[in-house]
Phi, psi and omega in degrees: 000129182276180186298318181294323179293321178296321178296317180297320180293323181298324180295335182278353179102176183297145178082359182294324181297313180292325179296318178297317178298320179294318179296319180295318179297318179294319178298318178297321179298314176298318183299311182294334178276357179087008179269078191290323181296317180294320179296317181298321180298317181290322178298317179293328177297320177294317182293334178294334177269330182216096185291349181250032178280102188298322182296319179293319177298318178299314182292327174294327174294317177300315181297318179296320179295321177300328179274358180085011179268079192289321180297318177297319180299313180300319179299315181293317180297318180295324176296317180296319181290326177297325179280323185227084186298331181266060186236084187297325180295320178293321178295320177299312181292328173298320176299318177299317180296316176300319180295321176300326180279353184084010179270080189292323180297316178296322178297313180301314181298320181293315179296320180295321177294320178297319181288331176295326179277330185220084189299334181264024182280091189296319181296322179293319179295320179296314182286333170298318176300320178299315181294319178295320178296319178296333176277356182083011181267073192292319181298319178292324178296315178302315180298322181291319177298319180294326175297318178299321182286335173295319180285328184217085188299334181263026182280092188297322180295322178293323175299316179296317179293324174299318177300319179299315181293319178295320178294318177302326183271003175089007181267079190290317181297319179292323178297316178302316180298321179294317178297320180295322176294323176300321183284338175295316181276341181214082187298336182264024182277091188297321181296323178293320175300314181294317179292326173299319175300320178300313182294320179294322178293319175302325182273007178065024175265073195290320181297318178292323179297315179300317180298320179294316178299319181294322176295320178298317182287332175295327179276329185220076188299335185268009180279098189299321185292330176294325174299319178295316179297319177300318178300318180294321178294319178295321177298318178298332178278354183085008180268076192288321180298318178292324178297316179299318179298322179291321177296322178294327174295324177300315183290339183272353186241120176296141176210108178303137178081009183296340186303331184297326182256359188295325180304312182297317181296318181294318178299314180293323179300312181299321179298318179294321180295327179303314186284323182278345179084008179277169178262129178285341189298316186296316183281314188288332181293337177253016183274206187303326180279312185301323180267002177060049183302326170240132187298340180260005189297319181295316179296321180295320180285340178068045183295131178253184184297326181296325181283341182299334178295332185258341180232070188299321180291320180296327183294338180282350181276142183294141177246135176292326182202141179275120180229163182297150175295146177307136183305327180298319179290316179300319181297315179296316178295322178298319178300319182291316183286342177266005179287163175300137180135224182300147181297145179295147176289166187302332183286122178264098186291330178294323179296318178300319181297319181295321181291325186274347181066235181276358177088160178285147178290142176291129185294323183285329182234083182297150182291151176290326180254133180304137179084359182275182180244165182286350178213165184260134178299320184281342182060024184275339179257131179252152185289141174286143175233128175196161172283082194283327176242155187234165188298163180297150178268115178239000000 
């Protein structure tokens, strides 16, 4: 409690300091137990006696962020920092709120200020690495993750995030080693198993990649994208029947945010169906797009009228704007319709791909590289999965 707070408490009479401490302790207990309304009531009770109580303002910011009220959270954190500039926890949580808003520059500045006050703050160093990686500053992100690991060597999430940054930068052997270190300290870390599979698949170590995906799915059976990654690895091994089964598992499992990787999975699915002679329409129409696994998936893929023939359920969903299908999907559908057998339908998907080049960027998931697409035509790179950001510090 600072000098102004002590003066305010003194005006309230004897025992006010201990009463404030008791109220704050009770509020924290409710907060940690998830009883947010009770915690908020107690925090406001303290602020009614002392409007400059930095800890209460900070905790109200944490509570607002938990409820998704990011502007309110930023306001509360800034008020707390204005009263108490040397408050690393408030600066850290302000960085999280900025990162949630997509304000990466503000997040980086907040994490750096927190680390200047508390150099061994491992969570701040880890999340600084996340923000730098999102900005494409991979070398700085790697350095920040390593700083977190100096402070906390068994920090499995930082090992996993370091692996993601190294893989993004093309250092596959080093990425594999980082994921393995993450799994030493946390063997049930499903995202690290899956990301290890991604790095092994990039390195063409397909049998090991398949084993990693299977371990990830044993821990987290409903993670749809791991089923898709497993399917792509099996397809690369030539095990097409098993690949098709894995893609069908993808379509059977809801996964929020699946739209970002669906193009690659659908393209690979169609390629597998070409060789096995099966029809993609039956499976894919009830897949991630047809069932609307992510409410924005149809808009992200930009399905047009030509694609409606192949995704009848998806076509019934409202579109904000009609845009060309992602080239990866057109290429896969084109491969299937140009196979020996029934005549191809009038839409020439290969021609569309040639006209569109790398395709338009997905609005919801902008490309990391300017001019890129939201998915890869070759489907050789799989998305990293990790607990990249962590909860507020209270």
